[in-house]
LUMSE-424067 format. One record per residue (C-alpha): residue number from 1; x, y, z. Coordinates in nm, 4 decimals, padded with zeros to 6 digits. Example, Ala and Ser with C-alpha at 12.3 -4.5 7.8 and 13.67 -1.06 7.14 Angstrom:
<pts>
+-----+----------+----------+----------+
!   i !        X !        Y !        Z !
+-----+----------+----------+----------+
!   1 !  01.2300 ! -00.4500 !  00.7800 !
!   2 !  01.3670 ! -00.1060 !  00.7140 !
+-----+----------+----------+----------+
</pts>
This chain:
<pts>
+-----+----------+----------+----------+
!   i !        X !        Y !        Z !
+-----+----------+----------+----------+
!   1 ! -06.2661 ! -02.4586 !  00.3525 !
!   2 ! -06.0650 ! -02.1807 !  00.5240 !
!   3 ! -06.1197 ! -02.3399 !  00.8650 !
!   4 ! -06.0233 ! -02.6821 !  00.7338 !
!   5 ! -05.7031 ! -02.5398 !  00.5863 !
!   6 ! -05.6101 ! -02.3880 !  00.9237 !
!   7 ! -05.6748 ! -02.7208 !  01.0975 !
!   8 ! -05.4712 ! -02.9120 !  00.8404 !
!   9 ! -05.1897 ! -03.0981 !  01.0283 !
!  10 ! -04.9364 ! -03.0133 !  00.7578 !
!  11 ! -05.0222 ! -02.6435 !  00.7841 !
!  12 ! -04.9921 ! -02.6476 !  01.1633 !
!  13 ! -04.6553 ! -02.8308 !  01.1446 !
!  14 ! -04.5178 ! -02.5798 !  00.8934 !
!  15 ! -04.6221 ! -02.2890 !  01.1107 !
!  16 ! -04.4657 ! -02.4443 !  01.4200 !
!  17 ! -04.1393 ! -02.5035 !  01.2352 !
!  18 ! -04.1372 ! -02.1444 !  01.1130 !
!  19 ! -04.2095 ! -02.0063 !  01.4614 !
!  20 ! -03.9317 ! -02.2246 !  01.6059 !
!  21 ! -03.6878 ! -02.0932 !  01.3454 !
!  22 ! -03.7764 ! -01.7313 !  01.4269 !
!  23 ! -03.7385 ! -01.7928 !  01.8015 !
!  24 ! -03.3995 ! -01.9611 !  01.7551 !
!  25 ! -03.2739 ! -01.6836 !  01.5273 !
!  26 ! -03.3867 ! -01.4179 !  01.7758 !
!  27 ! -03.2059 ! -01.5964 !  02.0619 !
!  28 ! -02.8839 ! -01.6238 !  01.8597 !
!  29 ! -02.8916 ! -01.2574 !  01.7633 !
!  30 ! -02.9482 ! -01.1583 !  02.1227 !
!  31 ! -02.6697 ! -01.3813 !  02.2474 !
!  32 ! -02.4038 ! -01.2464 !  02.0131 !
!  33 ! -02.5229 ! -00.8881 !  02.0584 !
!  34 ! -02.4980 ! -00.9035 !  02.4383 !
!  35 ! -02.1463 ! -00.8315 !  02.5651 !
!  36 ! -02.2077 ! -01.0236 !  02.8861 !
!  37 ! -02.2937 ! -01.3402 !  02.6939 !
!  38 ! -02.0422 ! -01.3137 !  02.4115 !
!  39 ! -01.7657 ! -01.5719 !  02.4163 !
!  40 ! -01.4202 ! -01.4105 !  02.4228 !
!  41 ! -01.2436 ! -01.3918 !  02.0882 !
!  42 ! -01.5166 ! -01.5844 !  01.9034 !
!  43 ! -01.6075 ! -01.3000 !  01.6627 !
!  44 ! -01.2467 ! -01.2977 !  01.5400 !
!  45 ! -01.2845 ! -01.6547 !  01.4162 !
!  46 ! -01.5632 ! -01.5830 !  01.1680 !
!  47 ! -01.4236 ! -01.5651 !  00.8124 !
!  48 ! -01.3945 ! -01.2156 !  00.6726 !
!  49 ! -01.4863 ! -01.2243 !  00.3061 !
!  50 ! -01.4003 ! -00.8622 !  00.2331 !
!  51 ! -01.0256 ! -00.8099 !  00.2247 !
!  52 ! -00.9371 ! -00.4962 !  00.4170 !
!  53 ! -00.6948 ! -00.2591 !  00.2473 !
!  54 ! -00.4360 ! -00.0204 !  00.3872 !
!  55 ! -00.1061 !  00.0574 !  00.2177 !
!  56 !  00.2048 !  00.1245 !  00.4278 !
!  57 !  00.1920 !  00.4885 !  00.3216 !
!  58 ! -00.1736 !  00.5244 !  00.4214 !
!  59 ! -00.0968 !  00.3732 !  00.7615 !
!  60 !  00.2099 !  00.5916 !  00.8057 !
!  61 !  00.0280 !  00.9155 !  00.7245 !
!  62 ! -00.2107 !  00.8922 !  01.0188 !
!  63 ! -00.2062 !  01.0704 !  01.3540 !
!  64 ! -00.2128 !  01.0006 !  01.7264 !
!  65 ! -00.5501 !  01.0520 !  01.8902 !
!  66 ! -00.6356 !  01.0578 !  02.2588 !
!  67 ! -00.8479 !  00.7540 !  02.3365 !
!  68 ! -01.0927 !  00.8186 !  02.6180 !
!  69 ! -01.1705 !  00.4468 !  02.6388 !
!  70 ! -00.8087 !  00.3753 !  02.7312 !
!  71 ! -00.7853 !  00.6582 !  02.9819 !
!  72 ! -00.8578 !  00.5447 !  03.3379 !
!  73 ! -00.9640 !  00.8596 !  03.5132 !
!  74 ! -00.8745 !  00.9417 !  03.8723 !
!  75 ! -00.6159 !  00.6637 !  03.8826 !
!  76 ! -00.2515 !  00.7003 !  03.9710 !
!  77 !  00.0254 !  00.4463 !  03.9372 !
!  78 !  00.1262 !  00.2748 !  04.2607 !
!  79 !  00.2937 ! -00.0491 !  04.1425 !
!  80 !  00.4764 ! -00.1518 !  03.8232 !
!  81 !  00.1882 ! -00.3827 !  03.7339 !
!  82 ! -00.0396 ! -00.0802 !  03.6966 !
!  83 !  00.1383 ! -00.0158 !  03.3654 !
!  84 ! -00.0304 ! -00.3274 !  03.2265 !
!  85 ! -00.3706 ! -00.2158 !  03.3520 !
!  86 ! -00.3323 !  00.1265 !  03.1936 !
!  87 ! -00.2254 ! -00.0345 !  02.8632 !
!  88 ! -00.5230 ! -00.2711 !  02.8656 !
!  89 ! -00.3016 ! -00.5791 !  02.8859 !
!  90 ! -00.3430 ! -00.8900 !  03.1002 !
!  91 !  00.0261 ! -00.9684 !  03.1314 !
!  92 !  00.3385 ! -01.0492 !  02.9306 !
!  93 !  00.4892 ! -01.3891 !  02.8609 !
!  94 !  00.8490 ! -01.2692 !  02.8214 !
!  95 !  01.0308 ! -01.1798 !  03.1436 !
!  96 !  01.3636 ! -01.0235 !  03.0424 !
!  97 !  01.3838 ! -00.6709 !  03.1915 !
!  98 !  01.0083 ! -00.6894 !  03.2465 !
!  99 !  00.9453 ! -00.3576 !  03.4239 !
! 100 !  01.1976 ! -00.1747 !  03.2063 !
! 101 !  01.0129 ! -00.2745 !  02.8892 !
! 102 !  00.6897 ! -00.1447 !  03.0443 !
! 103 !  00.8518 !  00.1856 !  03.1347 !
! 104 !  00.7678 !  00.1066 !  03.4963 !
! 105 !  01.1085 !  00.0491 !  03.6545 !
! 106 !  01.1496 !  00.4023 !  03.7969 !
! 107 !  00.8888 !  00.5242 !  04.0498 !
! 108 !  01.0049 !  00.8836 !  03.9955 !
! 109 !  00.8651 !  00.8580 !  03.6392 !
! 110 !  00.5326 !  00.6956 !  03.7217 !
! 111 !  00.3571 !  01.0304 !  03.6921 !
! 112 !  00.3488 !  00.9946 !  03.3136 !
! 113 !  00.0946 !  00.7134 !  03.3534 !
! 114 ! -00.1798 !  00.6657 !  03.2464 !
! 115 ! -00.1443 !  00.9471 !  02.9919 !
! 116 !  00.1427 !  00.7778 !  02.8037 !
! 117 ! -00.0726 !  00.4694 !  02.7340 !
! 118 ! -00.3857 !  00.6640 !  02.6417 !
! 119 ! -00.3003 !  00.7373 !  02.2790 !
! 120 ! -00.4051 !  00.5375 !  01.9747 !
! 121 ! -00.2667 !  00.5553 !  01.6195 !
! 122 ! -00.5360 !  00.6483 !  01.3702 !
! 123 ! -00.4351 !  00.5825 !  01.0071 !
! 124 ! -00.5826 !  00.7765 !  00.7166 !
! 125 ! -00.9464 !  00.7319 !  00.6186 !
! 126 ! -00.8569 !  00.5079 !  00.3247 !
! 127 ! -00.7276 !  00.2440 !  00.5670 !
! 128 ! -00.9576 ! -00.0437 !  00.6505 !
! 129 ! -00.7940 ! -00.2818 !  00.8962 !
! 130 ! -00.9132 ! -00.5313 !  01.1534 !
! 131 ! -00.8972 ! -00.4197 !  01.5154 !
! 132 ! -00.5862 ! -00.5393 !  01.6913 !
! 133 ! -00.6845 ! -00.8680 !  01.8535 !
! 134 ! -00.4289 ! -01.0881 !  02.0282 !
! 135 ! -00.6461 ! -01.4001 !  02.0051 !
! 136 ! -00.7044 ! -01.3596 !  01.6328 !
! 137 ! -00.3339 ! -01.2893 !  01.5782 !
! 138 ! -00.2370 ! -01.6020 !  01.7723 !
! 139 ! -00.4750 ! -01.8048 !  01.5596 !
! 140 ! -00.3151 ! -01.6710 !  01.2407 !
! 141 !  00.0341 ! -01.7453 !  01.3714 !
! 142 ! -00.0629 ! -02.1055 !  01.4431 !
! 143 ! -00.2558 ! -02.1776 !  01.1266 !
! 144 ! -00.0725 ! -01.9619 !  00.8718 !
! 145 !  00.2819 ! -01.9574 !  01.0052 !
! 146 !  00.4879 ! -01.7725 !  01.2622 !
! 147 !  00.7137 ! -01.4697 !  01.2623 !
! 148 !  01.0928 ! -01.4753 !  01.2775 !
! 149 !  01.2105 ! -01.1371 !  01.4099 !
! 150 !  01.5709 ! -01.0374 !  01.3395 !
! 151 !  01.7140 ! -00.7100 !  01.4636 !
! 152 !  01.8811 ! -00.5249 !  01.7456 !
! 153 !  01.7480 ! -00.4246 !  02.0869 !
! 154 !  01.4688 ! -00.2197 !  01.9287 !
! 155 !  01.3355 ! -00.5395 !  01.7727 !
! 156 !  01.3773 ! -00.7134 !  02.1079 !
! 157 !  01.1366 ! -00.4523 !  02.2448 !
! 158 !  00.8960 ! -00.5424 !  01.9652 !
! 159 !  00.9224 ! -00.9081 !  02.0671 !
! 160 !  00.8453 ! -00.8229 !  02.4303 !
! 161 !  00.5417 ! -00.6221 !  02.3229 !
! 162 !  00.4187 ! -00.9186 !  02.1172 !
! 163 !  00.4488 ! -01.1392 !  02.4251 !
! 164 !  00.2013 ! -00.9023 !  02.5949 !
! 165 ! -00.0364 ! -00.8702 !  02.2989 !
! 166 ! -00.0587 ! -01.2484 !  02.2641 !
! 167 ! -00.0864 ! -01.3178 !  02.6383 !
! 168 ! -00.2330 ! -01.5431 !  02.7862 !
! 169 ! -00.2228 ! -01.7540 !  02.4707 !
! 170 !  00.1580 ! -01.7849 !  02.4628 !
! 171 !  00.4438 ! -01.8835 !  02.6889 !
! 172 !  00.8016 ! -01.7583 !  02.6500 !
! 173 !  01.1503 ! -01.9097 !  02.6612 !
! 174 !  01.4108 ! -01.8797 !  02.7984 !
! 175 !  01.3176 ! -01.7966 !  03.1565 !
! 176 !  01.5285 ! -01.4951 !  03.2481 !
! 177 !  01.3876 ! -01.4855 !  03.6018 !
! 178 !  01.5487 ! -01.8215 !  03.6761 !
! 179 !  01.8660 ! -01.7417 !  03.4835 !
! 180 !  01.9233 ! -01.3745 !  03.3964 !
! 181 !  02.2624 ! -01.4494 !  03.2393 !
! 182 !  02.1501 ! -01.5938 !  02.9088 !
! 183 !  02.3531 ! -01.4592 !  02.6169 !
! 184 !  02.1843 ! -01.1946 !  02.4044 !
! 185 !  02.2627 ! -01.3949 !  02.0940 !
! 186 !  02.0380 ! -01.6791 !  02.2071 !
! 187 !  01.6918 ! -01.7088 !  02.0602 !
! 188 !  01.3858 ! -01.5925 !  02.2519 !
! 189 !  01.0642 ! -01.7738 !  02.1618 !
! 190 !  00.6884 ! -01.7520 !  02.2080 !
! 191 !  00.5045 ! -02.0861 !  02.2001 !
! 192 !  00.1325 ! -02.1564 !  02.2117 !
! 193 !  00.0382 ! -02.2022 !  02.5754 !
! 194 ! -00.1075 ! -02.5479 !  02.6477 !
! 195 ! -00.3659 ! -02.3740 !  02.8672 !
! 196 ! -00.4815 ! -02.1286 !  02.5992 !
! 197 ! -00.8611 ! -02.1270 !  02.5568 !
! 198 ! -00.8021 ! -02.0959 !  02.1820 !
! 199 ! -00.6792 ! -02.4525 !  02.1408 !
! 200 ! -01.0225 ! -02.6137 !  02.0740 !
! 201 ! -01.0828 ! -02.3547 !  01.8009 !
! 202 ! -00.7541 ! -02.3984 !  01.6103 !
! 203 ! -00.6761 ! -02.5951 !  01.2950 !
! 204 ! -00.3194 ! -02.7128 !  01.3462 !
! 205 ! -00.0890 ! -02.7574 !  01.0452 !
! 206 !  00.0514 ! -03.1037 !  00.9923 !
! 207 !  00.3463 ! -03.1606 !  01.2228 !
! 208 !  00.2699 ! -02.8634 !  01.4496 !
! 209 !  00.3722 ! -02.9178 !  01.8108 !
! 210 !  00.2352 ! -02.7058 !  02.0937 !
! 211 !  00.5515 ! -02.7802 !  02.2892 !
! 212 !  00.8117 ! -02.7318 !  02.0167 !
! 213 !  00.6773 ! -02.5122 !  01.7324 !
! 214 !  00.7350 ! -02.1417 !  01.8069 !
! 215 !  00.4841 ! -01.8792 !  01.6962 !
! 216 !  00.7382 ! -01.5959 !  01.7246 !
! 217 !  01.1157 ! -01.6031 !  01.7576 !
! 218 !  01.3547 ! -01.3145 !  01.8153 !
! 219 !  01.7230 ! -01.3375 !  01.7242 !
! 220 !  01.9662 ! -01.0550 !  01.7930 !
! 221 !  02.0972 ! -00.9415 !  01.4542 !
! 222 !  02.2469 ! -00.5944 !  01.4232 !
! 223 !  02.3771 ! -00.5944 !  01.0657 !
! 224 !  02.1880 ! -00.8656 !  00.8643 !
! 225 !  02.5263 ! -01.0107 !  00.7632 !
! 226 !  02.8002 ! -01.1478 !  00.9839 !
! 227 !  03.0980 ! -00.9173 !  01.0303 !
! 228 !  03.3188 ! -01.1505 !  00.8309 !
! 229 !  03.0781 ! -01.1458 !  00.5380 !
! 230 !  03.0795 ! -00.7663 !  00.5437 !
! 231 !  03.4596 ! -00.7618 !  00.5555 !
! 232 !  03.4726 ! -00.9914 !  00.2533 !
! 233 !  03.2140 ! -00.7861 !  00.0632 !
! 234 !  03.3985 ! -00.4630 !  00.1364 !
! 235 !  03.7304 ! -00.6051 !  00.0211 !
! 236 !  03.5657 ! -00.7372 ! -00.2977 !
! 237 !  03.4009 ! -00.4049 ! -00.3828 !
! 238 !  03.6786 ! -00.1734 ! -00.2681 !
! 239 !  04.0135 ! -00.3469 ! -00.3272 !
! 240 !  04.1904 ! -00.0140 ! -00.3711 !
! 241 !  04.1373 !  00.0700 ! -00.0053 !
! 242 !  04.3407 ! -00.2352 !  00.0977 !
! 243 !  04.6072 ! -00.1738 ! -00.1643 !
! 244 !  04.6642 !  00.1773 ! -00.0307 !
! 245 !  04.6412 !  00.0691 !  00.3333 !
! 246 !  04.7130 ! -00.3019 !  00.3933 !
! 247 !  04.6350 ! -00.2601 !  00.7655 !
! 248 !  04.2852 ! -00.1177 !  00.7008 !
! 249 !  04.0245 ! -00.2521 !  00.9442 !
! 250 !  03.6568 ! -00.2112 !  00.8619 !
! 251 !  03.5329 ! -00.2688 !  01.2191 !
! 252 !  03.6331 ! -00.1403 !  01.5615 !
! 253 !  03.6277 ! -00.3572 !  01.8742 !
! 254 !  03.2761 ! -00.2394 !  01.9636 !
! 255 !  03.0566 ! -00.5328 !  02.0612 !
! 256 !  02.7869 ! -00.6334 !  01.8173 !
! 257 !  02.5674 ! -00.9338 !  01.7472 !
! 258 !  02.5025 ! -01.0647 !  01.3998 !
! 259 !  02.4468 ! -01.3824 !  01.2008 !
! 260 !  02.4924 ! -01.4947 !  00.8435 !
! 261 !  02.1869 ! -01.5383 !  00.6171 !
! 262 !  02.3143 ! -01.8936 !  00.5698 !
! 263 !  02.2183 ! -01.9511 !  00.9351 !
! 264 !  01.8784 ! -01.7826 !  00.9599 !
! 265 !  01.7244 ! -01.8364 !  00.6149 !
! 266 !  01.7094 ! -02.2163 !  00.6601 !
! 267 !  01.5092 ! -02.1546 !  00.9789 !
! 268 !  01.2464 ! -01.9695 !  00.7754 !
! 269 !  01.2036 ! -02.2672 !  00.5447 !
! 270 !  01.1946 ! -02.5405 !  00.8098 !
! 271 !  00.8837 ! -02.7579 !  00.8245 !
! 272 !  00.6106 ! -02.7282 !  01.0858 !
! 273 !  00.7686 ! -02.9966 !  01.3021 !
! 274 !  01.0614 ! -02.7601 !  01.3640 !
! 275 !  00.9577 ! -02.3958 !  01.3256 !
! 276 !  00.6878 ! -02.3229 !  01.0673 !
! 277 !  00.7719 ! -01.9578 !  01.0126 !
! 278 !  00.6236 ! -01.7911 !  00.7068 !
! 279 !  00.7285 ! -01.4295 !  00.7703 !
! 280 !  01.0791 ! -01.2989 !  00.8273 !
! 281 !  01.0744 ! -00.9499 !  00.9819 !
! 282 !  01.3997 ! -00.7545 !  00.9858 !
! 283 !  01.5102 ! -00.4019 !  01.0697 !
! 284 !  01.8578 ! -00.2537 !  01.0631 !
! 285 !  02.0451 !  00.0785 !  01.0641 !
! 286 !  02.1022 !  00.1615 !  01.4297 !
! 287 !  02.4443 ! -00.0070 !  01.4447 !
! 288 !  02.5627 !  00.1235 !  01.1097 !
! 289 !  02.7722 !  00.3950 !  01.2714 !
! 290 !  03.1239 !  00.5232 !  01.2126 !
! 291 !  03.1982 !  00.4049 !  01.5654 !
! 292 !  03.1416 !  00.0382 !  01.4802 !
! 293 !  03.2470 !  00.0766 !  01.1143 !
! 294 !  03.5612 !  00.2536 !  01.2266 !
! 295 !  03.7252 !  00.2238 !  00.8873 !
! 296 !  03.4908 !  00.4925 !  00.7583 !
! 297 !  03.5414 !  00.7330 !  01.0470 !
! 298 !  03.7239 !  01.0515 !  00.9564 !
! 299 !  03.7828 !  01.2928 !  01.2436 !
! 300 !  03.8860 !  01.5639 !  00.9951 !
! 301 !  03.5244 !  01.5785 !  00.8820 !
! 302 !  03.2963 !  01.7781 !  01.1087 !
! 303 !  03.0287 !  01.6332 !  01.3366 !
! 304 !  02.7693 !  01.8017 !  01.1170 !
! 305 !  02.8920 !  01.5832 !  00.8303 !
! 306 !  02.8871 !  01.2747 !  01.0485 !
! 307 !  03.2620 !  01.2079 !  01.0628 !
! 308 !  03.2507 !  01.0283 !  00.7273 !
! 309 !  02.9072 !  00.8716 !  00.7524 !
! 310 !  02.8267 !  00.9409 !  00.3883 !
! 311 !  03.0878 !  00.6908 !  00.2818 !
! 312 !  02.9297 !  00.4379 !  00.5164 !
! 313 !  02.5864 !  00.5129 !  00.3660 !
! 314 !  02.7256 !  00.4197 !  00.0249 !
! 315 !  02.8556 !  00.0894 !  00.1581 !
! 316 !  02.5230 !  00.0290 !  00.3311 !
! 317 !  02.3514 !  00.0530 ! -00.0077 !
! 318 !  02.5973 ! -00.1936 ! -00.1584 !
! 319 !  02.5522 ! -00.4324 !  00.1341 !
! 320 !  02.1715 ! -00.4173 !  00.1237 !
! 321 !  02.1702 ! -00.4855 ! -00.2519 !
! 322 !  02.3902 ! -00.7865 ! -00.1904 !
! 323 !  02.1714 ! -00.9024 !  00.0988 !
! 324 !  01.8474 ! -00.8670 ! -00.0976 !
! 325 !  02.0001 ! -01.0586 ! -00.3885 !
! 326 !  02.1138 ! -01.3397 ! -00.1576 !
! 327 !  01.7755 ! -01.3604 !  00.0156 !
! 328 !  01.5743 ! -01.3576 ! -00.3077 !
! 329 !  01.7996 ! -01.6235 ! -00.4582 !
! 330 !  01.7371 ! -01.8418 ! -00.1543 !
! 331 !  01.3623 ! -01.7943 ! -00.1939 !
! 332 !  01.3794 ! -01.8808 ! -00.5626 !
! 333 !  01.5690 ! -02.2023 ! -00.5000 !
! 334 !  01.3749 ! -02.3189 ! -00.1934 !
! 335 !  01.0239 ! -02.2166 ! -00.2818 !
! 336 !  00.7704 ! -02.4757 ! -00.1710 !
! 337 !  00.3966 ! -02.5045 ! -00.1465 !
! 338 !  00.3588 ! -02.2542 !  00.1389 !
! 339 !  00.3964 ! -01.8819 !  00.0709 !
! 340 !  00.6705 ! -01.7053 !  00.2639 !
! 341 !  00.7790 ! -01.3422 !  00.2666 !
! 342 !  01.0318 ! -01.1006 !  00.4107 !
! 343 !  00.9212 ! -00.7737 !  00.5672 !
! 344 !  01.1736 ! -00.4965 !  00.6273 !
! 345 !  01.0504 ! -00.2521 !  00.8876 !
! 346 !  01.1914 !  00.0978 !  00.8621 !
! 347 !  01.4291 !  00.1798 !  01.1446 !
! 348 !  01.3689 !  00.4669 !  01.3848 !
! 349 !  01.5975 !  00.7237 !  01.5485 !
! 350 !  01.5663 !  00.8443 !  01.9042 !
! 351 !  01.4465 !  01.1797 !  02.0360 !
! 352 !  01.6425 !  01.4524 !  02.2085 !
! 353 !  01.5318 !  01.5485 !  02.5604 !
! 354 !  01.2596 !  01.2811 !  02.5432 !
! 355 !  01.1856 !  01.2592 !  02.9157 !
! 356 !  01.0692 !  01.6194 !  02.9208 !
! 357 !  00.7988 !  01.5398 !  02.6644 !
! 358 !  00.4569 !  01.4306 !  02.7867 !
! 359 !  00.2478 !  01.3932 !  02.4727 !
! 360 !  00.2797 !  01.3026 !  02.1019 !
! 361 !  00.3799 !  01.5518 !  01.8378 !
! 362 !  00.1492 !  01.6374 !  01.5494 !
! 363 !  00.4451 !  01.7073 !  01.3206 !
! 364 !  00.7998 !  01.5751 !  01.3300 !
! 365 !  01.0619 !  01.8094 !  01.4745 !
! 366 !  01.4192 !  01.8125 !  01.3474 !
! 367 !  01.7209 !  01.7414 !  01.5668 !
! 368 !  01.9169 !  02.0195 !  01.7339 !
! 369 !  02.2168 !  01.7862 !  01.7636 !
! 370 !  02.3614 !  01.5068 !  01.5556 !
! 371 !  02.4046 !  01.2300 !  01.8096 !
! 372 !  02.5063 !  00.8807 !  01.7029 !
! 373 !  02.3631 !  00.8249 !  01.3527 !
! 374 !  02.0099 !  00.9395 !  01.4410 !
! 375 !  02.0071 !  01.2316 !  01.1980 !
! 376 !  02.0913 !  00.9985 !  00.9086 !
! 377 !  01.8456 !  00.7170 !  00.9879 !
! 378 !  01.6081 !  00.8625 !  00.7290 !
! 379 !  01.8867 !  00.8155 !  00.4714 !
! 380 !  01.9343 !  00.4522 !  00.5687 !
! 381 !  01.5598 !  00.3938 !  00.5350 !
! 382 !  01.5454 !  00.5752 !  00.2019 !
! 383 !  01.8346 !  00.3678 !  00.0674 !
! 384 !  01.6869 !  00.0360 !  00.1792 !
! 385 !  01.3470 !  00.1283 !  00.0360 !
! 386 !  01.5053 !  00.2253 ! -00.2968 !
! 387 !  01.6916 ! -00.1055 ! -00.3141 !
! 388 !  01.3769 ! -00.3082 ! -00.2450 !
! 389 !  01.1640 ! -00.1116 ! -00.4938 !
! 390 !  01.3305 ! -00.3138 ! -00.7691 !
! 391 !  01.1146 ! -00.5879 ! -00.9240 !
! 392 !  01.4142 ! -00.8193 ! -00.8734 !
! 393 !  01.2980 ! -00.8738 ! -00.5141 !
! 394 !  00.9308 ! -00.9762 ! -00.5272 !
! 395 !  00.9381 ! -01.1564 ! -00.1912 !
! 396 !  01.1003 ! -00.8754 !  00.0097 !
! 397 !  00.8820 ! -00.5829 !  00.1141 !
! 398 !  00.9864 ! -00.2546 !  00.2727 !
! 399 !  00.7378 ! -00.1092 !  00.5205 !
! 400 !  00.7928 !  00.2615 !  00.5744 !
! 401 !  00.5864 !  00.2764 !  00.8931 !
! 402 !  00.8281 !  00.4743 !  01.1092 !
! 403 !  00.6259 !  00.7983 !  01.1401 !
! 404 !  00.4111 !  00.6851 !  01.4370 !
! 405 !  00.7289 !  00.6265 !  01.6406 !
! 406 !  00.8863 !  00.9537 !  01.5235 !
! 407 !  00.5883 !  01.1439 !  01.6671 !
! 408 !  00.6148 !  00.9855 !  02.0149 !
! 409 !  00.9024 !  01.1488 !  02.2061 !
! 410 !  00.7046 !  01.0680 !  02.5225 !
! 411 !  00.7002 !  00.6921 !  02.4671 !
! 412 !  01.0606 !  00.5987 !  02.5478 !
! 413 !  01.1925 !  00.3642 !  02.8102 !
! 414 !  01.3127 !  00.5271 !  03.1317 !
! 415 !  01.6859 !  00.4874 !  03.0753 !
! 416 !  01.7408 !  00.6430 !  02.7325 !
! 417 !  01.5745 !  00.8229 !  02.4442 !
! 418 !  01.6023 !  00.5467 !  02.1839 !
! 419 !  01.4185 !  00.2395 !  02.3133 !
! 420 !  01.0384 !  00.2380 !  02.3078 !
! 421 !  00.8256 !  00.1196 !  02.5999 !
! 422 !  00.5583 ! -00.1471 !  02.5633 !
! 423 !  00.1993 ! -00.0288 !  02.5994 !
! 424 !  00.2328 !  00.3201 !  02.4498 !
! 425 !  00.0969 !  00.2003 !  02.1156 !
! 426 !  00.4116 !  00.2333 !  01.9036 !
! 427 !  00.5375 ! -00.1251 !  01.9202 !
! 428 !  00.1808 ! -00.2527 !  01.9218 !
! 429 !  00.1204 ! -00.0505 !  01.6056 !
! 430 !  00.4060 ! -00.2297 !  01.4326 !
! 431 !  00.2467 ! -00.5639 !  01.5159 !
! 432 ! -00.0959 ! -00.4394 !  01.4075 !
! 433 !  00.0183 ! -00.3244 !  01.0659 !
! 434 !  00.2548 ! -00.6128 !  00.9921 !
! 435 ! -00.0240 ! -00.8556 !  01.0849 !
! 436 ! -00.2557 ! -00.6714 !  00.8474 !
! 437 !  00.0051 ! -00.6566 !  00.5706 !
! 438 !  00.0923 ! -01.0261 !  00.5669 !
! 439 ! -00.2659 ! -01.1509 !  00.6097 !
! 440 ! -00.4597 ! -00.8972 !  00.4011 !
! 441 ! -00.2378 ! -00.6965 !  00.1657 !
! 442 !  00.0030 ! -00.9632 !  00.0384 !
! 443 ! -00.2557 ! -01.2395 ! -00.0272 !
! 444 ! -00.4348 ! -01.0056 ! -00.2684 !
! 445 ! -00.1277 ! -00.9386 ! -00.4804 !
! 446 ! -00.0414 ! -01.1273 ! -00.7968 !
! 447 !  00.3235 ! -01.2294 ! -00.7968 !
+-----+----------+----------+----------+
</pts>
């Protein structure tokens, strides 16, 4: 009977099916385990059922660690393009001040490579985040909505860095190589590249256009309000100033770029056929100085006291409360089926004597001098965070993730000690955490 059972056709068929299943499973496991056979970016497309968690504070409290995998030993920089190699990047889609953004425009400073790009931000142990993956980020931006970046030249640096992180999956406009004279107020965009290998793997929203729907847009916006709106707000809140001095002028003639929320909020809520943004990312403070806001400048007050900057800080708080109220009201009256949010990234000051620094700090070091408004940037951040801590603004989130930048005096562009170079990990860290926050932290919250 045992022999007959073994010779039974059904038994033989079942065994063959089982053996075939085992062989197929073994082949699949081998394929995906072998780096040489793994398809690029495919692992990022598998759904992640466990929602990673990392609060802004937990991210901010980390440290810079030297990454041996990023360090290319026995290599010296010989061309500007080497900066991309050292940073582990294939290229950058944006082309405005290309080498300057990479910190590669001055050969006399090439000796800081590759060390400057060999550091990685390590958040605290309680942080569980996806690895930074440009392909996976591009997929999220297509399927779940793009980013609208509003800010000054620091945010423009963030935009340039994004164009490198997302490369080769994006193309950029406008083309500054062909026409370097575009106005700074004009929008800069990243679109899905029609040659991206991701396209067959993407689920496009209704109305999405590869040619016309941007994944990321940067608009130059120094103050969050237009100057006229700030003049009107100041006159409304402080009429006594104008009664005592009818010729009072809030602003100097210093050049600045800014827009009204009535111009940029409708862009956030446009449909996929036009923009399809779901996240507005803003940052401000750098241009809130007593040089631009000349009405607050008081030369009788010492430099240590900021020439009257404490009065300007008070108006900043009033203006940010007004701005948050206007933005939240717009959200409440235009809310649709798709979730949208505003992220406020903490601003950062510069560093003194930055080009004589060649590695990150482990602890922040105070200023010896009080240049510009750098010493008081922490106060601007504290004020904005306090304003947004109110439950009145459920769709506006302050991200206090400025510490990684504050510990990198070595990571500045070649021409000054304020702007941050692409590839050093600071700007890329902003993208990494904001991507995590809007795709992992916010979806798990109950509004």
